[in-house]
PDB file of N, CA, C and O in Angstrom:
ATOM      1  N   MET A   1       5.473 -58.753 -32.553  1.00  0.00           N
ATOM      2  CA  MET A   1       5.544 -58.703 -31.123  1.00  0.00           C
ATOM      3  C   MET A   1       6.944 -58.274 -30.713  1.00  0.00           C
ATOM      4  O   MET A   1       7.940 -58.783 -31.226  1.00  0.00           O
ATOM      5  N   GLN A   2       7.005 -57.323 -29.772  1.00  0.00           N
ATOM      6  CA  GLN A   2       8.301 -56.805 -29.357  1.00  0.00           C
ATOM      7  C   GLN A   2       8.772 -57.555 -28.117  1.00  0.00           C
ATOM      8  O   GLN A   2       7.994 -57.917 -27.234  1.00  0.00           O
ATOM      9  N   SER A   3      10.051 -57.764 -28.098  1.00  0.00           N
ATOM     10  CA  SER A   3      10.625 -58.336 -26.887  1.00  0.00           C
ATOM     11  C   SER A   3      11.138 -57.179 -26.053  1.00  0.00           C
ATOM     12  O   SER A   3      11.727 -56.242 -26.593  1.00  0.00           O
ATOM     13  N   GLU A   4      10.928 -57.226 -24.757  1.00  0.00           N
ATOM     14  CA  GLU A   4      11.292 -56.110 -23.885  1.00  0.00           C
ATOM     15  C   GLU A   4      12.695 -56.344 -23.330  1.00  0.00           C
ATOM     16  O   GLU A   4      12.952 -57.340 -22.653  1.00  0.00           O
ATOM     17  N   ASN A   5      13.569 -55.436 -23.622  1.00  0.00           N
ATOM     18  CA  ASN A   5      14.933 -55.495 -23.122  1.00  0.00           C
ATOM     19  C   ASN A   5      14.945 -54.882 -21.723  1.00  0.00           C
ATOM     20  O   ASN A   5      14.560 -53.721 -21.585  1.00  0.00           O
ATOM     21  N   PRO A   6      15.362 -55.589 -20.690  1.00  0.00           N
ATOM     22  CA  PRO A   6      15.338 -55.050 -19.329  1.00  0.00           C
ATOM     23  C   PRO A   6      16.220 -53.812 -19.161  1.00  0.00           C
ATOM     24  O   PRO A   6      15.895 -52.925 -18.372  1.00  0.00           O
ATOM     25  N   LEU A   7      17.315 -53.746 -19.884  1.00  0.00           N
ATOM     26  CA  LEU A   7      18.204 -52.591 -19.788  1.00  0.00           C
ATOM     27  C   LEU A   7      17.509 -51.333 -20.315  1.00  0.00           C
ATOM     28  O   LEU A   7      17.600 -50.265 -19.710  1.00  0.00           O
ATOM     29  N   ILE A   8      16.820 -51.470 -21.442  1.00  0.00           N
ATOM     30  CA  ILE A   8      16.106 -50.330 -22.020  1.00  0.00           C
ATOM     31  C   ILE A   8      14.924 -49.951 -21.119  1.00  0.00           C
ATOM     32  O   ILE A   8      14.660 -48.766 -20.915  1.00  0.00           O
ATOM     33  N   ALA A   9      14.223 -50.933 -20.587  1.00  0.00           N
ATOM     34  CA  ALA A   9      13.092 -50.652 -19.705  1.00  0.00           C
ATOM     35  C   ALA A   9      13.554 -49.917 -18.456  1.00  0.00           C
ATOM     36  O   ALA A   9      12.890 -48.979 -18.014  1.00  0.00           O
ATOM     37  N   ASP A  10      14.673 -50.324 -17.885  1.00  0.00           N
ATOM     38  CA  ASP A  10      15.218 -49.640 -16.709  1.00  0.00           C
ATOM     39  C   ASP A  10      15.635 -48.209 -17.053  1.00  0.00           C
ATOM     40  O   ASP A  10      15.427 -47.288 -16.263  1.00  0.00           O
ATOM     41  N   PHE A  11      16.226 -48.031 -18.239  1.00  0.00           N
ATOM     42  CA  PHE A  11      16.633 -46.689 -18.654  1.00  0.00           C
ATOM     43  C   PHE A  11      15.419 -45.784 -18.835  1.00  0.00           C
ATOM     44  O   PHE A  11      15.457 -44.614 -18.454  1.00  0.00           O
ATOM     45  N   VAL A  12      14.345 -46.316 -19.413  1.00  0.00           N
ATOM     46  CA  VAL A  12      13.124 -45.534 -19.619  1.00  0.00           C
ATOM     47  C   VAL A  12      12.522 -45.154 -18.268  1.00  0.00           C
ATOM     48  O   VAL A  12      12.083 -44.019 -18.083  1.00  0.00           O
ATOM     49  N   LYS A  13      12.498 -46.096 -17.325  1.00  0.00           N
ATOM     50  CA  LYS A  13      11.983 -45.788 -15.986  1.00  0.00           C
ATOM     51  C   LYS A  13      12.822 -44.706 -15.316  1.00  0.00           C
ATOM     52  O   LYS A  13      12.288 -43.799 -14.679  1.00  0.00           O
ATOM     53  N   LEU A  14      14.145 -44.812 -15.465  1.00  0.00           N
ATOM     54  CA  LEU A  14      15.043 -43.822 -14.883  1.00  0.00           C
ATOM     55  C   LEU A  14      14.812 -42.440 -15.506  1.00  0.00           C
ATOM     56  O   LEU A  14      14.785 -41.427 -14.806  1.00  0.00           O
ATOM     57  N   ALA A  15      14.645 -42.420 -16.835  1.00  0.00           N
ATOM     58  CA  ALA A  15      14.412 -41.145 -17.529  1.00  0.00           C
ATOM     59  C   ALA A  15      13.078 -40.535 -17.090  1.00  0.00           C
ATOM     60  O   ALA A  15      12.993 -39.326 -16.874  1.00  0.00           O
ATOM     61  N   ASN A  16      12.050 -41.351 -16.958  1.00  0.00           N
ATOM     62  CA  ASN A  16      10.746 -40.843 -16.505  1.00  0.00           C
ATOM     63  C   ASN A  16      10.832 -40.312 -15.082  1.00  0.00           C
ATOM     64  O   ASN A  16      10.257 -39.268 -14.773  1.00  0.00           O
ATOM     65  N   ALA A  17      11.536 -41.014 -14.227  1.00  0.00           N
ATOM     66  CA  ALA A  17      11.691 -40.554 -12.846  1.00  0.00           C
ATOM     67  C   ALA A  17      12.470 -39.243 -12.804  1.00  0.00           C
ATOM     68  O   ALA A  17      12.123 -38.339 -12.044  1.00  0.00           O
ATOM     69  N   ALA A  18      13.521 -39.137 -13.618  1.00  0.00           N
ATOM     70  CA  ALA A  18      14.311 -37.913 -13.653  1.00  0.00           C
ATOM     71  C   ALA A  18      13.469 -36.742 -14.166  1.00  0.00           C
ATOM     72  O   ALA A  18      13.568 -35.631 -13.645  1.00  0.00           O
ATOM     73  N   ALA A  19      12.643 -36.989 -15.183  1.00  0.00           N
ATOM     74  CA  ALA A  19      11.791 -35.926 -15.722  1.00  0.00           C
ATOM     75  C   ALA A  19      10.789 -35.468 -14.665  1.00  0.00           C
ATOM     76  O   ALA A  19      10.542 -34.270 -14.524  1.00  0.00           O
ATOM     77  N   GLY A  20      10.218 -36.400 -13.931  1.00  0.00           N
ATOM     78  CA  GLY A  20       9.280 -36.035 -12.870  1.00  0.00           C
ATOM     79  C   GLY A  20       9.960 -35.249 -11.771  1.00  0.00           C
ATOM     80  O   GLY A  20       9.408 -34.271 -11.267  1.00  0.00           O
ATOM     81  N   THR A  21      11.155 -35.669 -11.397  1.00  0.00           N
ATOM     82  CA  THR A  21      11.910 -34.955 -10.369  1.00  0.00           C
ATOM     83  C   THR A  21      12.265 -33.549 -10.836  1.00  0.00           C
ATOM     84  O   THR A  21      12.157 -32.589 -10.073  1.00  0.00           O
ATOM     85  N   PHE A  22      12.685 -33.431 -12.082  1.00  0.00           N
ATOM     86  CA  PHE A  22      13.042 -32.120 -12.625  1.00  0.00           C
ATOM     87  C   PHE A  22      11.824 -31.201 -12.659  1.00  0.00           C
ATOM     88  O   PHE A  22      11.926 -30.019 -12.331  1.00  0.00           O
ATOM     89  N   ALA A  23      10.670 -31.743 -13.053  1.00  0.00           N
ATOM     90  CA  ALA A  23       9.446 -30.929 -13.088  1.00  0.00           C
ATOM     91  C   ALA A  23       9.082 -30.464 -11.683  1.00  0.00           C
ATOM     92  O   ALA A  23       8.673 -29.318 -11.491  1.00  0.00           O
ATOM     93  N   GLY A  24       9.230 -31.352 -10.698  1.00  0.00           N
ATOM     94  CA  GLY A  24       8.949 -30.965  -9.319  1.00  0.00           C
ATOM     95  C   GLY A  24       9.907 -29.903  -8.815  1.00  0.00           C
ATOM     96  O   GLY A  24       9.498 -28.968  -8.126  1.00  0.00           O
ATOM     97  N   MET A  25      11.178 -30.043  -9.157  1.00  0.00           N
ATOM     98  CA  MET A  25      12.164 -29.033  -8.747  1.00  0.00           C
ATOM     99  C   MET A  25      11.860 -27.688  -9.389  1.00  0.00           C
ATOM    100  O   MET A  25      12.008 -26.641  -8.757  1.00  0.00           O
ATOM    101  N   THR A  26      11.435 -27.721 -10.643  1.00  0.00           N
ATOM    102  CA  THR A  26      11.091 -26.477 -11.336  1.00  0.00           C
ATOM    103  C   THR A  26       9.909 -25.790 -10.659  1.00  0.00           C
ATOM    104  O   THR A  26       9.927 -24.577 -10.453  1.00  0.00           O
ATOM    105  N   ARG A  27       8.876 -26.570 -10.313  1.00  0.00           N
ATOM    106  CA  ARG A  27       7.719 -26.003  -9.613  1.00  0.00           C
ATOM    107  C   ARG A  27       8.122 -25.416  -8.274  1.00  0.00           C
ATOM    108  O   ARG A  27       7.695 -24.319  -7.915  1.00  0.00           O
ATOM    109  N   GLU A  28       8.946 -26.148  -7.534  1.00  0.00           N
ATOM    110  CA  GLU A  28       9.389 -25.670  -6.222  1.00  0.00           C
ATOM    111  C   GLU A  28      10.192 -24.379  -6.351  1.00  0.00           C
ATOM    112  O   GLU A  28      10.008 -23.454  -5.560  1.00  0.00           O
ATOM    113  N   ALA A  29      11.073 -24.310  -7.332  1.00  0.00           N
ATOM    114  CA  ALA A  29      11.887 -23.102  -7.534  1.00  0.00           C
ATOM    115  C   ALA A  29      11.001 -21.915  -7.905  1.00  0.00           C
ATOM    116  O   ALA A  29      11.188 -20.810  -7.395  1.00  0.00           O
ATOM    117  N   ARG A  30      10.032 -22.150  -8.800  1.00  0.00           N
ATOM    118  CA  ARG A  30       9.137 -21.070  -9.221  1.00  0.00           C
ATOM    119  C   ARG A  30       8.293 -20.575  -8.045  1.00  0.00           C
ATOM    120  O   ARG A  30       8.142 -19.370  -7.843  1.00  0.00           O
ATOM    121  N   ASP A  31       7.749 -21.509  -7.280  1.00  0.00           N
ATOM    122  CA  ASP A  31       6.928 -21.124  -6.131  1.00  0.00           C
ATOM    123  C   ASP A  31       7.759 -20.406  -5.071  1.00  0.00           C
ATOM    124  O   ASP A  31       7.295 -19.445  -4.458  1.00  0.00           O
ATOM    125  N   GLY A  32       8.981 -20.873  -4.858  1.00  0.00           N
ATOM    126  CA  GLY A  32       9.862 -20.212  -3.892  1.00  0.00           C
ATOM    127  C   GLY A  32      10.216 -18.799  -4.320  1.00  0.00           C
ATOM    128  O   GLY A  32      10.214 -17.874  -3.507  1.00  0.00           O
ATOM    129  N   ALA A  33      10.521 -18.636  -5.605  1.00  0.00           N
ATOM    130  CA  ALA A  33      10.858 -17.301  -6.111  1.00  0.00           C
ATOM    131  C   ALA A  33       9.653 -16.373  -6.006  1.00  0.00           C
ATOM    132  O   ALA A  33       9.793 -15.205  -5.643  1.00  0.00           O
ATOM    133  N   ARG A  34       8.469 -16.893  -6.323  1.00  0.00           N
ATOM    134  CA  ARG A  34       7.252 -16.086  -6.224  1.00  0.00           C
ATOM    135  C   ARG A  34       7.013 -15.652  -4.774  1.00  0.00           C
ATOM    136  O   ARG A  34       6.636 -14.508  -4.520  1.00  0.00           O
ATOM    137  N   GLU A  35       7.231 -16.561  -3.836  1.00  0.00           N
ATOM    138  CA  GLU A  35       7.026 -16.241  -2.423  1.00  0.00           C
ATOM    139  C   GLU A  35       8.041 -15.199  -1.946  1.00  0.00           C
ATOM    140  O   GLU A  35       7.689 -14.294  -1.189  1.00  0.00           O
ATOM    141  N   ARG A  36       9.288 -15.321  -2.381  1.00  0.00           N
ATOM    142  CA  ARG A  36      10.308 -14.327  -1.999  1.00  0.00           C
ATOM    143  C   ARG A  36       9.973 -12.954  -2.561  1.00  0.00           C
ATOM    144  O   ARG A  36      10.194 -11.944  -1.893  1.00  0.00           O
ATOM    145  N   MET A  37       9.443 -12.900  -3.782  1.00  0.00           N
ATOM    146  CA  MET A  37       9.056 -11.614  -4.371  1.00  0.00           C
ATOM    147  C   MET A  37       7.890 -11.002  -3.604  1.00  0.00           C
ATOM    148  O   MET A  37       7.863  -9.793  -3.372  1.00  0.00           O
ATOM    149  N   LYS A  38       6.925 -11.833  -3.209  1.00  0.00           N
ATOM    150  CA  LYS A  38       5.798 -11.317  -2.422  1.00  0.00           C
ATOM    151  C   LYS A  38       6.290 -10.739  -1.101  1.00  0.00           C
ATOM    152  O   LYS A  38       5.823  -9.686  -0.669  1.00  0.00           O
ATOM    153  N   GLU A  39       7.230 -11.426  -0.461  1.00  0.00           N
ATOM    154  CA  GLU A  39       7.752 -10.929   0.809  1.00  0.00           C
ATOM    155  C   GLU A  39       8.515  -9.627   0.610  1.00  0.00           C
ATOM    156  O   GLU A  39       8.379  -8.699   1.407  1.00  0.00           O
ATOM    157  N   ALA A  40       9.320  -9.554  -0.452  1.00  0.00           N
ATOM    158  CA  ALA A  40      10.101  -8.347  -0.711  1.00  0.00           C
ATOM    159  C   ALA A  40       9.191  -7.168  -1.043  1.00  0.00           C
ATOM    160  O   ALA A  40       9.396  -6.061  -0.545  1.00  0.00           O
ATOM    161  N   LEU A  41       8.201  -7.402  -1.871  1.00  0.00           N
ATOM    162  CA  LEU A  41       7.296  -6.319  -2.257  1.00  0.00           C
ATOM    163  C   LEU A  41       6.294  -6.001  -1.164  1.00  0.00           C
ATOM    164  O   LEU A  41       5.762  -4.892  -1.116  1.00  0.00           O
ATOM    165  N   GLY A  42       6.028  -6.955  -0.288  1.00  0.00           N
ATOM    166  CA  GLY A  42       5.083  -6.722   0.801  1.00  0.00           C
ATOM    167  C   GLY A  42       5.589  -5.685   1.786  1.00  0.00           C
ATOM    168  O   GLY A  42       4.790  -5.007   2.431  1.00  0.00           O
ATOM    169  N   GLY A  43       6.900  -5.549   1.912  1.00  0.00           N
ATOM    170  CA  GLY A  43       7.463  -4.565   2.824  1.00  0.00           C
ATOM    171  C   GLY A  43       7.415  -3.149   2.283  1.00  0.00           C
ATOM    172  O   GLY A  43       7.587  -2.188   3.032  1.00  0.00           O
ATOM    173  N   LEU A  44       7.183  -3.018   0.995  1.00  0.00           N
ATOM    174  CA  LEU A  44       7.121  -1.683   0.397  1.00  0.00           C
ATOM    175  C   LEU A  44       5.727  -1.110   0.590  1.00  0.00           C
ATOM    176  O   LEU A  44       4.744  -1.844   0.685  1.00  0.00           O
ATOM    177  N   ASP A  45       5.659   0.194   0.644  1.00  0.00           N
ATOM    178  CA  ASP A  45       4.381   0.866   0.885  1.00  0.00           C
ATOM    179  C   ASP A  45       3.762   1.311  -0.435  1.00  0.00           C
ATOM    180  O   ASP A  45       3.865   2.476  -0.820  1.00  0.00           O
ATOM    181  N   PHE A  46       3.127   0.387  -1.114  1.00  0.00           N
ATOM    182  CA  PHE A  46       2.407   0.718  -2.338  1.00  0.00           C
ATOM    183  C   PHE A  46       0.972   1.070  -1.972  1.00  0.00           C
ATOM    184  O   PHE A  46       0.414   0.547  -1.007  1.00  0.00           O
ATOM    185  N   VAL A  47       0.393   1.958  -2.751  1.00  0.00           N
ATOM    186  CA  VAL A  47      -1.010   2.309  -2.530  1.00  0.00           C
ATOM    187  C   VAL A  47      -1.836   1.747  -3.675  1.00  0.00           C
ATOM    188  O   VAL A  47      -1.334   1.532  -4.778  1.00  0.00           O
ATOM    189  N   SER A  48      -3.094   1.518  -3.396  1.00  0.00           N
ATOM    190  CA  SER A  48      -3.973   1.021  -4.445  1.00  0.00           C
ATOM    191  C   SER A  48      -4.373   2.183  -5.359  1.00  0.00           C
ATOM    192  O   SER A  48      -4.196   3.351  -5.011  1.00  0.00           O
ATOM    193  N   ARG A  49      -4.901   1.853  -6.499  1.00  0.00           N
ATOM    194  CA  ARG A  49      -5.348   2.870  -7.455  1.00  0.00           C
ATOM    195  C   ARG A  49      -6.459   3.716  -6.842  1.00  0.00           C
ATOM    196  O   ARG A  49      -6.510   4.927  -7.061  1.00  0.00           O
ATOM    197  N   GLU A  50      -7.355   3.080  -6.070  1.00  0.00           N
ATOM    198  CA  GLU A  50      -8.459   3.807  -5.450  1.00  0.00           C
ATOM    199  C   GLU A  50      -7.939   4.829  -4.436  1.00  0.00           C
ATOM    200  O   GLU A  50      -8.421   5.961  -4.384  1.00  0.00           O
ATOM    201  N   GLU A  51      -6.949   4.419  -3.626  1.00  0.00           N
ATOM    202  CA  GLU A  51      -6.371   5.345  -2.646  1.00  0.00           C
ATOM    203  C   GLU A  51      -5.677   6.507  -3.344  1.00  0.00           C
ATOM    204  O   GLU A  51      -5.791   7.657  -2.918  1.00  0.00           O
ATOM    205  N   PHE A  52      -4.955   6.197  -4.424  1.00  0.00           N
ATOM    206  CA  PHE A  52      -4.259   7.243  -5.172  1.00  0.00           C
ATOM    207  C   PHE A  52      -5.248   8.250  -5.746  1.00  0.00           C
ATOM    208  O   PHE A  52      -5.039   9.459  -5.648  1.00  0.00           O
ATOM    209  N   GLU A  53      -6.321   7.752  -6.343  1.00  0.00           N
ATOM    210  CA  GLU A  53      -7.327   8.646  -6.939  1.00  0.00           C
ATOM    211  C   GLU A  53      -8.003   9.497  -5.862  1.00  0.00           C
ATOM    212  O   GLU A  53      -8.291  10.670  -6.099  1.00  0.00           O
ATOM    213  N   ALA A  54      -8.260   8.926  -4.689  1.00  0.00           N
ATOM    214  CA  ALA A  54      -8.898   9.686  -3.607  1.00  0.00           C
ATOM    215  C   ALA A  54      -7.993  10.826  -3.153  1.00  0.00           C
ATOM    216  O   ALA A  54      -8.460  11.950  -2.966  1.00  0.00           O
ATOM    217  N   VAL A  55      -6.717  10.550  -2.977  1.00  0.00           N
ATOM    218  CA  VAL A  55      -5.785  11.599  -2.550  1.00  0.00           C
ATOM    219  C   VAL A  55      -5.604  12.639  -3.653  1.00  0.00           C
ATOM    220  O   VAL A  55      -5.461  13.828  -3.370  1.00  0.00           O
ATOM    221  N   LYS A  56      -5.610  12.196  -4.900  1.00  0.00           N
ATOM    222  CA  LYS A  56      -5.500  13.130  -6.028  1.00  0.00           C
ATOM    223  C   LYS A  56      -6.688  14.089  -6.043  1.00  0.00           C
ATOM    224  O   LYS A  56      -6.513  15.288  -6.260  1.00  0.00           O
ATOM    225  N   ASP A  57      -7.895  13.569  -5.814  1.00  0.00           N
ATOM    226  CA  ASP A  57      -9.095  14.417  -5.752  1.00  0.00           C
ATOM    227  C   ASP A  57      -9.020  15.396  -4.582  1.00  0.00           C
ATOM    228  O   ASP A  57      -9.378  16.566  -4.720  1.00  0.00           O
ATOM    229  N   MET A  58      -8.554  14.911  -3.432  1.00  0.00           N
ATOM    230  CA  MET A  58      -8.417  15.787  -2.267  1.00  0.00           C
ATOM    231  C   MET A  58      -7.433  16.918  -2.553  1.00  0.00           C
ATOM    232  O   MET A  58      -7.678  18.063  -2.174  1.00  0.00           O
ATOM    233  N   ALA A  59      -6.334  16.607  -3.213  1.00  0.00           N
ATOM    234  CA  ALA A  59      -5.340  17.632  -3.539  1.00  0.00           C
ATOM    235  C   ALA A  59      -5.925  18.660  -4.509  1.00  0.00           C
ATOM    236  O   ALA A  59      -5.670  19.856  -4.373  1.00  0.00           O
ATOM    237  N   GLY A  60      -6.709  18.198  -5.487  1.00  0.00           N
ATOM    238  CA  GLY A  60      -7.347  19.122  -6.433  1.00  0.00           C
ATOM    239  C   GLY A  60      -8.307  20.065  -5.735  1.00  0.00           C
ATOM    240  O   GLY A  60      -8.319  21.263  -6.020  1.00  0.00           O
ATOM    241  N   ARG A  61      -9.119  19.533  -4.816  1.00  0.00           N
ATOM    242  CA  ARG A  61     -10.046  20.390  -4.062  1.00  0.00           C
ATOM    243  C   ARG A  61      -9.284  21.376  -3.184  1.00  0.00           C
ATOM    244  O   ARG A  61      -9.702  22.526  -3.045  1.00  0.00           O
ATOM    245  N   ALA A  62      -8.176  20.947  -2.592  1.00  0.00           N
ATOM    246  CA  ALA A  62      -7.373  21.846  -1.755  1.00  0.00           C
ATOM    247  C   ALA A  62      -6.780  22.974  -2.590  1.00  0.00           C
ATOM    248  O   ALA A  62      -6.727  24.116  -2.133  1.00  0.00           O
ATOM    249  N   ARG A  63      -6.332  22.671  -3.811  1.00  0.00           N
ATOM    250  CA  ARG A  63      -5.802  23.720  -4.691  1.00  0.00           C
ATOM    251  C   ARG A  63      -6.889  24.726  -5.059  1.00  0.00           C
ATOM    252  O   ARG A  63      -6.648  25.933  -5.083  1.00  0.00           O
ATOM    253  N   GLU A  64      -8.095  24.212  -5.347  1.00  0.00           N
ATOM    254  CA  GLU A  64      -9.204  25.122  -5.684  1.00  0.00           C
ATOM    255  C   GLU A  64      -9.548  26.022  -4.507  1.00  0.00           C
ATOM    256  O   GLU A  64      -9.765  27.220  -4.684  1.00  0.00           O
ATOM    257  N   GLU A  65      -9.600  25.456  -3.310  1.00  0.00           N
ATOM    258  CA  GLU A  65      -9.898  26.253  -2.120  1.00  0.00           C
ATOM    259  C   GLU A  65      -8.800  27.276  -1.870  1.00  0.00           C
ATOM    260  O   GLU A  65      -9.081  28.407  -1.473  1.00  0.00           O
ATOM    261  N   ASN A  66      -7.570  26.890  -2.098  1.00  0.00           N
ATOM    262  CA  ASN A  66      -6.447  27.810  -1.926  1.00  0.00           C
ATOM    263  C   ASN A  66      -6.574  28.986  -2.896  1.00  0.00           C
ATOM    264  O   ASN A  66      -6.325  30.131  -2.519  1.00  0.00           O
ATOM    265  N   ALA A  67      -6.955  28.710  -4.125  1.00  0.00           N
ATOM    266  CA  ALA A  67      -7.124  29.786  -5.107  1.00  0.00           C
ATOM    267  C   ALA A  67      -8.253  30.727  -4.682  1.00  0.00           C
ATOM    268  O   ALA A  67      -8.116  31.943  -4.811  1.00  0.00           O
ATOM    269  N   ARG A  68      -9.372  30.181  -4.175  1.00  0.00           N
ATOM    270  CA  ARG A  68     -10.479  31.024  -3.704  1.00  0.00           C
ATOM    271  C   ARG A  68     -10.043  31.888  -2.524  1.00  0.00           C
ATOM    272  O   ARG A  68     -10.383  33.069  -2.455  1.00  0.00           O
ATOM    273  N   LEU A  69      -9.289  31.297  -1.598  1.00  0.00           N
ATOM    274  CA  LEU A  69      -8.836  32.058  -0.432  1.00  0.00           C
ATOM    275  C   LEU A  69      -7.833  33.137  -0.827  1.00  0.00           C
ATOM    276  O   LEU A  69      -7.829  34.220  -0.242  1.00  0.00           O
ATOM    277  N   GLU A  70      -6.993  32.855  -1.801  1.00  0.00           N
ATOM    278  CA  GLU A  70      -6.054  33.890  -2.279  1.00  0.00           C
ATOM    279  C   GLU A  70      -6.812  35.061  -2.888  1.00  0.00           C
ATOM    280  O   GLU A  70      -6.466  36.220  -2.659  1.00  0.00           O
ATOM    281  N   ALA A  71      -7.848  34.756  -3.664  1.00  0.00           N
ATOM    282  CA  ALA A  71      -8.651  35.830  -4.270  1.00  0.00           C
ATOM    283  C   ALA A  71      -9.358  36.634  -3.180  1.00  0.00           C
ATOM    284  O   ALA A  71      -9.408  37.862  -3.260  1.00  0.00           O
ATOM    285  N   ARG A  72      -9.892  35.980  -2.188  1.00  0.00           N
ATOM    286  CA  ARG A  72     -10.571  36.668  -1.088  1.00  0.00           C
ATOM    287  C   ARG A  72      -9.594  37.549  -0.306  1.00  0.00           C
ATOM    288  O   ARG A  72      -9.910  38.686   0.044  1.00  0.00           O
ATOM    289  N   LEU A  73      -8.411  37.010  -0.040  1.00  0.00           N
ATOM    290  CA  LEU A  73      -7.391  37.776   0.671  1.00  0.00           C
ATOM    291  C   LEU A  73      -6.971  39.001  -0.140  1.00  0.00           C
ATOM    292  O   LEU A  73      -6.802  40.089   0.411  1.00  0.00           O
ATOM    293  N   ALA A  74      -6.806  38.820  -1.439  1.00  0.00           N
ATOM    294  CA  ALA A  74      -6.438  39.965  -2.289  1.00  0.00           C
ATOM    295  C   ALA A  74      -7.522  41.034  -2.258  1.00  0.00           C
ATOM    296  O   ALA A  74      -7.216  42.226  -2.226  1.00  0.00           O
ATOM    297  N   ALA A  75      -8.791  40.615  -2.266  1.00  0.00           N
ATOM    298  CA  ALA A  75      -9.897  41.580  -2.211  1.00  0.00           C
ATOM    299  C   ALA A  75      -9.911  42.305  -0.877  1.00  0.00           C
ATOM    300  O   ALA A  75     -10.134  43.515  -0.845  1.00  0.00           O
ATOM    301  N   LEU A  76      -9.683  41.610   0.212  1.00  0.00           N
ATOM    302  CA  LEU A  76      -9.653  42.253   1.534  1.00  0.00           C
ATOM    303  C   LEU A  76      -8.462  43.207   1.639  1.00  0.00           C
ATOM    304  O   LEU A  76      -8.592  44.299   2.192  1.00  0.00           O
ATOM    305  N   GLU A  77      -7.329  42.812   1.124  1.00  0.00           N
ATOM    306  CA  GLU A  77      -6.149  43.698   1.169  1.00  0.00           C
ATOM    307  C   GLU A  77      -6.411  44.937   0.310  1.00  0.00           C
ATOM    308  O   GLU A  77      -5.972  46.033   0.660  1.00  0.00           O
ATOM    309  N   ALA A  78      -7.110  44.779  -0.795  1.00  0.00           N
ATOM    310  CA  ALA A  78      -7.407  45.931  -1.655  1.00  0.00           C
ATOM    311  C   ALA A  78      -8.329  46.910  -0.936  1.00  0.00           C
ATOM    312  O   ALA A  78      -8.197  48.120  -1.115  1.00  0.00           O
ATOM    313  N   LYS A  79      -9.268  46.406  -0.118  1.00  0.00           N
ATOM    314  CA  LYS A  79     -10.152  47.294   0.629  1.00  0.00           C
ATOM    315  C   LYS A  79      -9.385  48.069   1.705  1.00  0.00           C
ATOM    316  O   LYS A  79      -9.697  49.227   1.987  1.00  0.00           O
ATOM    317  N   LEU A  80      -8.396  47.431   2.293  1.00  0.00           N
ATOM    318  CA  LEU A  80      -7.642  48.062   3.379  1.00  0.00           C
ATOM    319  C   LEU A  80      -6.602  49.051   2.860  1.00  0.00           C
ATOM    320  O   LEU A  80      -6.194  49.953   3.592  1.00  0.00           O
ATOM    321  N   ALA A  81      -6.187  48.905   1.662  1.00  0.00           N
ATOM    322  CA  ALA A  81      -5.158  49.796   1.104  1.00  0.00           C
ATOM    323  C   ALA A  81      -5.747  51.185   0.897  1.00  0.00           C
ATOM    324  O   ALA A  81      -6.882  51.319   0.438  1.00  0.00           O
ATOM    325  N   PRO A  82      -4.963  52.241   1.241  1.00  0.00           N
ATOM    326  CA  PRO A  82      -5.476  53.614   1.095  1.00  0.00           C
ATOM    327  C   PRO A  82      -5.650  54.060  -0.350  1.00  0.00           C
ATOM    328  O   PRO A  82      -6.073  55.189  -0.601  1.00  0.00           O
TER     329      PRO A  82
END
């Protein structure tokens, strides 16, 4: 049977309280840093992958149409040339 030393028991309680406080401070710091990063990145204009792919497809179609129109213009200019 162990005899409980009040000094050791108080030290253990103090250590447990300090560990709990430290864990809470760590959580608060992590959550605060995460929130600050969200705010900082929220102000930037990022696009989603879907938006990027849609604009990429639109640009590809515009290039194809431009090539067709250049060929048509060249054919019309060739007809007009003496």
